[in-house]
C-alpha positions as CSV (number, residue, x, y, z in Angstrom):
1,M,10.5,140.0,185.2
2,R,9.3,136.5,185.0
3,A,7.8,136.7,188.5
4,D,6.0,139.9,187.6
5,A,4.7,138.4,184.5
6,A,3.5,135.3,186.4
7,G,1.9,137.6,189.0
8,N,0.1,139.6,186.4
9,A,-1.1,136.5,184.7
10,E,-2.4,135.1,188.0
11,S,-4.2,138.4,188.7
12,R,-5.9,138.4,185.4
13,S,-7.0,134.8,185.8
14,T,-8.3,135.5,189.3
15,N,-10.3,138.6,188.1
16,G,-11.8,136.6,185.3
17,W,-10.2,138.9,182.7
18,S,-8.6,137.6,179.6
19,P,-6.9,139.5,176.7
20,S,-8.4,137.0,174.2
21,R,-10.3,138.8,171.4
22,T,-12.9,136.0,171.4
23,D,-14.1,137.0,174.9
24,R,-14.9,140.6,174.0
25,P,-18.6,141.4,173.7
26,S,-19.8,142.0,170.2
27,V,-20.9,145.6,169.4
28,K,-23.7,146.4,167.0
29,F,-23.9,149.9,165.5
30,F,-27.0,151.6,164.2
31,R,-27.3,154.5,161.9
32,L,-29.3,157.5,163.4
33,S,-31.7,157.3,160.5
34,Q,-32.5,153.6,161.4
35,L,-33.2,154.5,165.0
36,L,-35.5,157.4,163.9
37,R,-37.4,155.0,161.6
38,L,-37.8,152.4,164.4
39,R,-39.1,155.1,166.8
40,G,-41.7,156.2,164.3
41,C,-43.0,152.7,163.8
42,E,-44.5,152.5,167.3
43,Q,-47.6,154.7,167.5
44,V,-50.6,155.2,169.8
45,A,-54.2,156.2,169.2
46,A,-56.9,157.7,171.4
47,V,-60.3,156.2,170.6
48,C,-62.4,158.9,172.0
49,Y,-66.1,158.4,172.8
50,R,-69.1,159.8,174.7
51,I,-72.5,158.4,175.5
52,R,-75.6,160.5,174.9
53,G,-79.1,159.1,175.6
54,G,-77.6,155.6,175.9
55,V,-76.0,155.9,172.4
56,I,-72.2,155.6,171.9
57,E,-70.6,158.2,169.7
58,F,-66.9,158.4,168.5
59,L,-64.8,161.5,167.9
60,L,-62.8,161.5,164.7
61,V,-60.4,164.0,163.3
62,R,-59.2,164.8,159.8
63,T,-55.7,163.9,158.5
64,G,-53.7,166.1,156.2
65,S,-55.0,164.1,153.2
66,G,-58.6,164.5,154.3
67,H,-59.3,161.1,155.7
68,W,-61.1,160.6,159.0
69,T,-59.2,158.9,161.8
70,F,-58.6,158.6,165.5
71,P,-56.2,161.1,167.1
72,K,-52.8,159.4,166.9
73,G,-49.1,159.9,166.8
74,S,-45.7,158.4,167.8
75,A,-45.1,157.1,171.3
76,E,-43.3,159.9,173.3
77,P,-40.1,159.3,175.2
78,G,-40.8,159.6,179.0
79,L,-44.5,159.0,178.6
80,T,-46.5,155.8,178.9
81,H,-48.5,154.8,175.8
82,A,-51.7,156.0,177.5
83,Q,-50.2,159.4,178.4
84,A,-48.9,159.8,174.8
85,A,-52.4,158.9,173.4
86,A,-54.0,161.4,175.8
87,L,-51.6,164.1,174.6
88,E,-52.5,163.3,170.9
89,A,-56.2,163.6,171.8
90,F,-55.7,166.9,173.5
91,E,-53.5,168.4,170.7
92,E,-55.6,167.1,167.7
93,A,-59.1,167.2,169.2
94,G,-59.0,169.4,172.3
95,V,-60.0,166.5,174.5
96,H,-60.1,166.5,178.3
97,G,-61.2,163.1,179.6
98,R,-60.5,159.8,181.1
99,M,-58.0,157.5,179.5
100,E,-57.6,153.7,180.0
101,E,-54.0,152.8,180.8
102,A,-54.0,149.4,179.1
103,S,-54.4,149.2,175.3
104,F,-57.7,147.4,174.4
105,T,-56.5,146.5,170.8
106,R,-53.9,147.2,168.2
107,Y,-53.9,147.7,164.4
108,V,-51.3,148.0,161.7
109,R,-50.8,150.6,159.1
110,R,-48.6,149.8,156.1
111,K,-47.1,152.8,154.3
112,C,-44.8,152.6,151.2
113,G,-41.4,154.3,151.5
114,D,-39.9,156.7,149.0
115,S,-39.7,154.8,145.7
116,S,-37.6,157.5,144.1
117,T,-34.5,156.6,146.1
118,L,-32.1,153.9,145.0
119,S,-32.0,152.4,148.5
120,V,-34.0,149.1,148.5
121,E,-34.5,149.4,152.3
122,K,-36.2,152.8,152.0
123,S,-38.5,151.8,149.1
124,R,-39.9,148.8,151.1
125,E,-43.3,149.0,152.8
126,K,-43.1,150.5,156.2
127,E,-45.3,149.1,159.0
128,H,-46.7,151.1,161.9
129,S,-48.0,149.2,164.9
130,I,-50.6,151.3,166.6
131,Q,-51.8,150.7,170.2
132,A,-55.4,151.9,170.7
133,H,-56.4,153.3,174.1
134,L,-60.0,154.1,175.1
135,C,-60.8,157.7,176.2
136,E,-64.0,158.9,177.6
137,V,-64.4,162.6,176.6
138,L,-65.5,164.8,179.5
139,R,-65.2,168.2,177.7
140,L,-63.7,169.7,174.6
141,E,-61.9,172.9,173.7
142,P,-60.5,174.1,170.3
143,P,-57.6,171.8,169.3
144,Q,-54.1,173.1,169.0
145,E,-53.6,171.6,165.5
146,R,-55.2,173.4,162.5
147,N,-57.8,171.9,160.2
148,R,-58.4,168.7,162.3
149,N,-62.2,169.4,162.5
150,P,-63.0,167.0,165.3
151,T,-66.5,165.6,164.8
152,W,-68.8,163.2,166.6
153,F,-70.1,160.2,164.7
154,S,-72.5,157.3,165.5
155,V,-70.9,153.8,165.6
156,E,-72.0,153.0,162.0
157,K,-71.1,156.4,160.5
158,A,-67.7,156.3,162.3
159,K,-67.0,152.9,160.6
160,Q,-68.1,154.3,157.2
161,R,-65.9,157.4,157.5
162,L,-62.9,155.3,158.6
163,R,-63.3,153.0,155.6
164,K,-63.8,155.7,153.0
165,D,-61.1,156.1,150.4
166,R,-58.9,153.5,152.2
167,T,-57.7,150.0,151.2
168,T,-60.2,147.3,152.2
169,D,-57.7,145.7,154.6
170,Y,-56.9,148.9,156.4
171,G,-60.5,150.1,156.4
172,D,-61.6,146.8,157.9
173,Q,-59.0,147.1,160.6
174,L,-60.2,150.6,161.6
175,A,-63.8,149.4,161.7
176,R,-62.9,146.5,163.9
177,V,-61.3,149.0,166.3
178,V,-64.7,150.7,166.6
179,D,-66.4,147.3,167.2
180,R,-63.9,146.3,169.9
181,A,-64.2,149.7,171.5
182,V,-68.0,149.3,171.7
183,A,-67.6,145.9,173.4
184,R,-65.1,147.4,175.8
185,I,-67.2,150.4,176.7
186,R,-70.3,148.1,177.3
187,R,-68.1,145.9,179.5
188,L,-66.9,148.8,181.5
189,R,-70.4,150.1,182.0
190,G,-71.6,146.7,183.0
191,E,-68.8,146.5,185.6
192,A,-69.6,150.0,186.9
193,S,-73.3,149.2,187.2
194,K,-72.5,145.9,189.0
195,A,-70.2,147.7,191.5
196,T,-72.9,150.4,192.1
197,S,-75.7,147.9,192.7
198,D,-73.6,145.7,195.1
199,P,-70.5,147.7,196.3
200,Q,-69.8,145.3,199.1
201,K,-69.7,142.1,197.1
202,D,-66.2,142.3,195.8
203,G,-64.8,145.2,197.8
204,P,-63.9,148.6,196.3
205,Q,-63.7,148.6,192.5
206,K,-60.8,150.3,190.7
207,D,-61.9,152.5,187.8
208,A,-60.2,151.4,184.6
209,L,-60.4,154.9,183.2
210,Q,-58.3,157.6,184.8
211,K,-59.0,161.3,184.4
212,V,-56.5,163.3,182.3
213,H,-56.5,167.1,182.4
214,F,-54.0,169.4,180.8
215,I,-53.5,172.7,182.6
216,D,-51.7,175.8,181.3
217,R,-50.3,174.1,178.2
218,P,-49.3,176.6,175.5
219,R,-51.6,176.7,172.6
220,K,-50.0,176.1,169.2
221,V,-52.9,177.1,166.9
222,T,-56.5,178.2,167.5
223,S,-58.7,176.2,165.3
224,S,-62.2,177.0,164.1
225,A,-63.3,173.3,164.4
226,K,-66.8,172.4,165.6
227,P,-66.3,169.7,168.1
228,S,-69.9,169.6,169.2
229,G,-71.3,168.6,165.8
230,T,-72.4,165.1,164.8
231,G,-71.7,163.8,161.4
């Protein structure tokens, strides 16, 4: 018996295993509601644009509360942020276009929780971090989601619509997204022009915008939106 015990002790020591409770890894448990809230805090937005006559225009959609905004939603499991943003642009605005894989900026939306509950955690302000991806619109079709009313706006009018009926801080954040998008678009156009004028100087240039096209995706709702109008 003693020999067996000694042999077992030696085996445990050799394998690096110990019955001591202090060596056990700590386990942290999460409530499902906590995980769902964390998932909803990470969002993506498609900053959709076109250039007509050398003028940049942005495509905005209506929210349920009537505000103008970029097509956006939660990051989707199994998709990159750019793919998720492209999906939101397609479903909310009927966009087929070219999406930039890397986010060019981010902004934060703070939303108060349900103050009617006794839970302090739920009544606190909820923060959504939104990664913005640039999307050049190639063509539009009626969006799948109802009452989105996708509409084209000039740079200044887009900033005015995004600021309207919002807090100063959040409105300013959205306006800065437009300004940064304009700077990024001009840079991309400058790089494309440089590559066209001197294609051999730096070798083949990789396009930062990749074409996204949805085929045979079932339609949710046929909308009567007018995507070709300018506001």
